[in-house]
C-alpha positions, 0 to 999 in steps of 0.5 A: 194757271201755268200752261202745264197745268192746262195741258193736263186737264181733259177739257183741254185735250177735249176741246183739242181733239173736236178742233183736230177733228174739224180742221181734218173734215173741212180739210178732206171736204176741200181735197174732195170738193164736196159740201156737207150734203155730200159729206153726210151721203158719203158718211152715211149720216144725216146732214145735222150730224156733219152740221154738229161736227163743223159747228163743234156741238159734237160729243162723240164716242170713241167708236164713233171718233175713230169711224169719222177719222177712218172715213176721211182717210186720217188715223185717230190718235198720236198717243203721246206721254203727256210729259212729252207734250209739255216738252214740245210745247216749252220748246215751240213757245221758246222758238215763237219768241226766238223767231219775235226777238229775231224780227224786233232785231231786225227792224231795229237795224 
């Protein structure tokens, strides 16, 4: 399966958003210097709810996702055209390849 095909799958984007929400929650906790219990208190939810988010066992509704994003101070979404995402992905892969080739060139000399 080509990477472009993967980028067109809903399962990829669901996992992507779960991972991004996880990263944003962790960043918020570190920024605020709080633990899971304090985060649960701030969000007015049970600690197990926070654990579900941080363990990747959270299948959130759109409304709950927006509430969580806003509660930790981030804007939800980031809607782009799939064609633009694929183009950016190809450019990123090429840039990464160029860096590796440049490192190899420098090491060889």
